[in-house]
C-alpha positions, 0 to 999 in steps of 0.5 A: 504527518505532512513533514514526514510527506514532504521529507519523503520526496514522495508524492504529495499530490494526493494522500492519505493519513491512516492514524495509528496501524493497528497492533495485530490481528485480523484489523491489522491484515485488512489494513494493510491489505486496504491502503497497499491498494491504495493509488495514493501516497499514505501516511501513518504512525507506528511504534518503535517496536514493531516497526520491523514487523510491519516493515516485513509485513508490507515486503510481503504484500506490497510490490517489490520497488515501491518505495517507503519513508521511515521518519524518526523524531522529526524536529528533534536532535536525532532526526532521520528520513530513509527512503527505500524499499520495505524489505531493506528497510526491514533488515535495517530496521531488524538489526538496528530497531529505532528509539522515539516516535516514527511517522511511515509514509508509503508510496501508492500503488502503481497499476501496471498498464498489461494488467489493465488491458489484460482485465479488460480482454478477460472480461470481454471474453467472459461477458456473454454475448449480449448481456450486460454485466454488474460491477460485482460478476465483472471484478468476478470474472476480470479477478478470476481471469487475472488474479487479481483481488475482485475488492480492488477491483469492484472498488475501481470500476465507475457504478 
């Protein structure tokens, strides 16, 4: 995983190694949703047979332009590293399924500054005068006003 991180050119300062992508179902969707919100680089393994489907799912979940590195057959004769947005990589690997070991390195989420300001304004507007809000209620109010997932807001706020 560390070689893939270095070869990817993605930020190495903070990262998470997440193991293998779950095969299917709710566990897979929850795993992808959690990691898609991570503000740091993350690394995982994926089966060559499921790679295109995983990249398509990531393309649907991640913001456009977020880079992913597909690192294949590292330290071997046919070593390959491709860095591009998920949709572009999904199209490539749908047409040319890979062989061998695959490691994915995914760029961390970037919180747009406009969304932070918008969330702050929404919270101020929604807070009843003179009343202190708990984390859960604040996250729910901001989520309703901005469309940002409430659980993501809750995890991002200090306790």
